[in-house]
N, C-alpha and C positions, 0 to 999 in steps of 0.2 A: 270260852267259845260261846257266842250268843246263840240262843235258841231261836226257833222259827217264830215263836211268840214275841221274843224281844225284837226281832227284825221287823215284824209287823207293827208292833207298838211304835218303834222308831219311825217307820214310814208314815203312820197315822199322824204322829206329832209333827213331822216335817211337812206334811200336806196341810195341816192346820195352820202352821206358820206361813206357808206359801200363800194360802187362801187369804189370810189376814193381810199380808204385805201386798198382795195383788189388789185387794179391795182398797187399801189406803192409797196405792199408786193410782188406781183407776179414778178415785174420787178427786185426786189432785190434778189429774191429766186433763188437758183440753180435749183430746181425741181419745175415745175409748180403745182399750186394748182388745186383742182377739180373745175369743172364749178360752177359759182355763180348762185344760184337759190334763189332769194330773197323772193319769195312767199311761199316757202316750208320750214317749220321749221325743219323738219327732215334733209333735206339737209344742212341747216345752222348749225344745231347741229353737224353734221359730219364734216363740214368745221372747226368749232371751235375745235373739237377734233384733227383734223389734225394739226392745227396751234399750239395747246398746246403740242402735241406730238413732233413736230419739235423743238419747243423751249426747251422742256425737253431733247431731244436727243442732241441738240447743246451744252447743258451744260456739257455733258459727252464726247464730241468729239471735234476735231479741226475744223469741219465744223460748222460755226456759222450761225444760222438762222437770218433773218432780224428781227428788233424790231417789236413786234406784239401787243403791248398794245392797240394802237388805233384801230387796226383791230379787236381785240377781243372785245373791248367795242362796236364797231359798229355792230358786229355780234349779240352780246347780246341785243343791243338796238332794232334791227329789229325783233329778235325773240320775245321779249316782246311786241313790238307794234303789231306784227301779232296776238298775244294773247290778244290784246286790253288792254295792261298795259303800261302806259306811265310813266316811272320813272322820267323823267324831270318834268312833271306836278305834280307828287306826291311830289317831292323834293321842287318845288316852293310853293306848298300849305303848306307844313310843315314849310318852312322858313317864310311864311307869317303869319301862326298861331303862331309861336314862337315869331315873331316880335310884334304881337298884344298882346301877354301876358304880 
């Protein structure tokens, strides 16, 4: 069972990854992204919608949006961690259980 310190460390790592991916995407994008607010899930969900919309629009136009797979995964990871759901821990536990079977 992860401790509170483990959860906090995991969230800090996820926020660092998100910030890095956000910066890379912003530098490659023609239009700036909304401000990054890592503690606010509503803001993160809106950011995810913006990134998805840009990617969808770039499929239909000549203006190509930067690759966003890592950014979208990072946003989703932080949203889940803010809701106290660690997908990496659950995947690791499932893999360990499958290996033990």
